[in-house]
Each structure stands twice: as C-alpha cells, then as structure tokens.
N, C-alpha and C positions, 0 to 999 in steps of 0.2 A: 351661898356665895360661889360654890363651885359651878352650880347651874348657870349663874349669871355670867361667869367668866367664859364658860363653854359657849353660851349663846352669843356673846360678843365676838369670840374667835370665829364662830361659824359665820356671823354676819360679815366680818372682815374678809374671810375666805370667799364668801359669795360675791361681795363687791369686787374683789380682785379678779375672780373668775369671769364676772360679767364684763369687766373692763377689757380683759384679754379677748373675750368672745366678740365684743363690739369692735375692737381693733381689727380682728381677723376678718369679720364680715365687711368692715369698711374697706379693707384691702381688696376684697373680691369685687366690690361694686365701684371701685375707684375708676374715674375716667382716665382718658389717655394722658400721658405725661406731656409736659411742655416741649415744644420742638426747638429748644434752645441749645441742644447739643451737650448739656451738662445737667446733673441732678439739681432740683430746686429744693429749698428748705421745706420740710414737711411733705415732700412728695412721696406718694405711695404708688407703686407700679413701675413698669419698665419705662425707660426713656423712649420717646416717640421714634419710630423706625423711619429711616430715610433711604434705605436700600431694599431691594427685593428680598434678599436673604433675611434681613431683620424683620421685614413684614411677615415672612413665612414662619420665622421663629415665634413671633407674637401670636399668630393664628394657632400654631401648635400648642403654645402655652395656654392661651385664653379659652380656646374652643375644644381642646382635646384633653389636655392634662388637668386643668381646673375642674371641668365637669366630672371627670372620673374621680378625682380626689374628693370633691364634695360629696358625690354619691356614696363612695366607700365610707367616708367619715360619718355621714348621716345614717347609713345602714348599721355601722358598728355601734353608734350611739343608741339607736333604737333597739338593737339587739341587747345591749347591756342594760338599758332601762327595762326591757321586757323580762330579762333574767332576774334583775334585782327585785322587781315587784311580783313576778309570778312564782319564783322559786325561792323566796326567802323562807326562813324557818316558820314564820307564822302562817303564811299562805300555803306552804307545802311541808307539813310536819313529817311526812313519810316520803323521803326521796326515792326516786326510781333507781333501780340497780342496773339499768341498761348500760352496756359498755361499748357496743358497736352498732353502727347504723350505716349500711352500705350505701344508701342513697345520699346521705349527708357527705360521706367520704368521697363519693364520685363528684358531688357538686363542688366541694371546697378544693378539689384538685383541678377540675376542668375549668371552672369559672375564672380563677386567676390566670390560667394559661390563655383563655380567650381575651381577657383584659390586656395581657401583655402583647398579644398579636395585634389588637386594635392600636396600641401605642407604637408598636414596632414599625408598622407599615409607613405612616407619615414620618416617623423618626428616621428611618433609613433613607427615605426620599430627601428629607432635609439635609442629612449628612452627605448624600451624594452631590446635592447642589452646592454645598459648602466646599467640598474637597476637589471637585472637578472645575479647574480654572478655565473659563472660556477665553477666546482670542482677545487679548488685551489691547487697549488703545494707548495706555500709559503704563510704564513699569517704574517702580520706585524701590530701591533697596534700602532697607532699614536695619541699622545695627544698634543693638542695645549695649550700653556701656555703663559703668558705675560712675555717676548715676545721671545719665542723659542719653539722648538718642541722636544718631547720625543718619541723615537722609542723603541718598545718592541718586541723582537723576542722570540717566545714560545720555551719552553724547549723540547717539543716533536718533534720539527723540527730542532734540533741541536743548539738551541739558549739558552734560559734560562737567558737572560741578557737584560738590557735596558740602553740607554744612551741619553744624552741631546745633541741637535744640535743648536749651537749659530752661529750667523753671525760673520765672521772675521772682526774686525774693520779696517777701511781704513789704519791706520798707521801700521797695521800688515800684510798687503797683501804681498804675495810672488809672484814671477814670475809665470804666469799662472792662478793666482786667479782672480776672477771677482768681482769688487766693488759692494757691496750690495747683492751679490748672493752667494759667496763662504762661506762655513761654516767650523767649526772646525771638526765636526764628520759627515761624510756623511752616509746616509742609503745605504745599498748595497743589490742588488737583482740579481738573475741569469737571463741571457738572454733567451728568448724563453719559459719562464715559466709563468704560470698564478699566479699573485700575488694578494691576497685579502688584502685590507686595511681596518682595523677597526679603525674608526676615532671618537675621542671624544675630550672634552676640560676640563680643570681643573678650569677655572675661568670665562671667558666670551666667547662669540661665536667667533670662528675663521673660516677660510675657507681654506681647503687644495687644492691647485691648481697647476697642472703641465700641461702647454699648449701642450707640445710635446706628452704627454700621452693621452690627451683628457679627463682629469679627473678634476673635481671640486666638492667638497663635504663639507658641513658645519660640523664643529666640535662644538658640542653643549654640554655644561655641563649636566651630568646626562643622556645622550643619546649616544648610540653606533650606528653610521652610517657605512654603508659598501659601498665600491666601488672596482673596480678591474682594472687591466691592464695587458698586455702581451707585454713587450718591445721586439722588434724584431731586435734591433741593439745595440751593446755595446756603451758605452759612459757615459757622465755625463749630466744629465738633471735637469733643474732648474725650480723652481716655487716660488710663494710667497703667503702669506696670503692675501685673497681677501675680507676680512671683515674689517671694521673700528673698530679695537679691542682695541684702546688706543693710547697713545702718541708715542709708538715705533712700531706702526703697520707696518711701512715701513721697519723695520729692523728685520724681522723674516723670512728669505728666506728658501726655501726647496731645498735640493740637494740630488739626488738619483743617485748612480753610478750603471750602468748595466754592469755586468761582465760575463765571461764564467762560466759554472757549476763547473769546477775545481777550478777557482779562488774564487768562492763563498764559496765552501767547505773549502778552506784554510782560507778565511776571517772569517768564523764562528768559527774556532778553535782559531784564533788569537783574535777575538773580545770577545770570552768567557773568555779568560784570562784577556784581557785588561779592560773589563767592569764588571768583576766578582764582585758580591755584597759583600761588607765588612761591611755593616751596617752604613757606613758613607754616606755623601752626594754624589750624582752622580758626575761622573767625568766631568769636563768642560775643553774645549780647550786641549784635549789630543794631545800630540806631537806638541804642539804649544806654543810658549813663550808669546803669546799675553795675556794681562790681561783679566780676565773674566768680561763680561758686568755686571754692577750692576743691580740687580732687583729693580723694583720700585713698 
C-alpha cells in the first residue's frame, strides 16, 4: 500500500514537473507578441517593440541573455545528472578524499567573470542609449498624481495647455476600450519624432512605464527625471504605474496615441481650445459621460 501511494505521488510530481518544463520551453520559442500596444490574453513574451530602444532591449534579452541562461541551465542540469548517476553509493562505494583541485577552482572563478563581461558590454551600451536624451522634436511633461496622470505640452511647441488623464471606469467602457487601460484623455505624439518626457510627481513616487516603447522611469516629488522615445509606428500604446503608490495604484493607466505629423498638428489646435486654461479646475473625462473618479 505504501509502495502504491509513493508511486502515485511520484507520478503526480513527474506530471507537474513536465508541465512546468513544457511551459518554460514554450516561453522560449514563443513568437513575437502582437503589436497592439497592450498584452493579449495568453500572451507569452514581450510586447512587440515600436521604438529603437525597445528593439535593442529585445535583442539583448532574446539573443544574449536567453542563450546564456539556457546554456548555464543545461550545463548545471547535465552536471547534476552526471553526479547523481556516477557518484551515487552503488556506482561509487568508495568515495574520493580529494578536497582541492586548482584547475577547477580557476575555471569556476574565471568563467563566471567572462560571462559577466559578455553581458556587461551590450548592457552598458543599451543603458547609455537609454539615458542620453538626443535632440528632441517634442517635449511633454508628465506628472504622476494619486491616481491619475497630468500631461503638459509647452507653448513654444504649439501647446500651452495641460490635461488630466483618468482611467475609464468599467461601467463606462465603450466598444474598443480596454478594461483597466483605456483613459478619458490620451496623450498624443507624432510618429517618427523624438519625444522627450520630463517626469515628476505631485504626491508620492510613481513610475511611468510603457513596455512597447521600452521606457520606465520613476516620477519622484521634487525631482524632474527625463527619458525619451521615438515611436516608429502609429497606434495606441498602453502602460501603467509600476510603483506601489497607494490603494488605487492599479487604476492609473497610461495611454499614448501615436499619429501622423498632420494629425498631430490638427490635434494641437483642437487640444489648445479644448484644454484652454480658464482658471478653473482641470477638465476631467472630456467627451465622456462617465462620472469622474473621486480623489482620495
């Protein structure tokens, strides 16, 4: 009876291990994600890149980190299997008393250092490309607040206005809206232009993150951080705050619409009128009948 229960338990463990291994292998061979600017149900892998920085990040992950991780994992697995079968008590009843091996000690010291050097070179290059902001065509100031975002477009670039961007409540979603990601007022930028983001916060630390753009930067009260992107394809791209900023942390999505230069110029004219400062409170849920989210 004990033997039967042990066999059944081992069979369950084997099936569970096989499932997890299959899932891991599937994640390695998964194709590119959809270019919809948001994660799809059942998606495995990174969101498709639409900026040069995101493309470089994907190359670094897929062609440098993953092969190294797989090689190390396979080597350790093979080494463990060899030790288990070669040096178990039945195959090796008289164990060796060797305690030091200079060759092995040199190898396991030098080899990890060489692996880290291989990783460090493209990693530092990617980091440099991320933090060195090129000459920008468009500048947008983003302020994180509990729990929404405020976008400010400078006057010398055709703006001179700002607006708040709140998540659309679930009971007010329209066809085409995405639950927990669609907002009442989207930020708009032109395609193929370098956009500099100046990011700060008004209350607590937030994090401005858009996976398809390959950007993530902290929004810190009293500090102005900078990042940049160059979207090479039109569409709507989503992100979320990536800091635990309070009870409604999960309800302050980011939505940026990338449009042609002509549409962007037209939007600036329309937005300048729509969000013109009147000395009153900022406009919320413009062109949307949904009630405004209550601030806490």
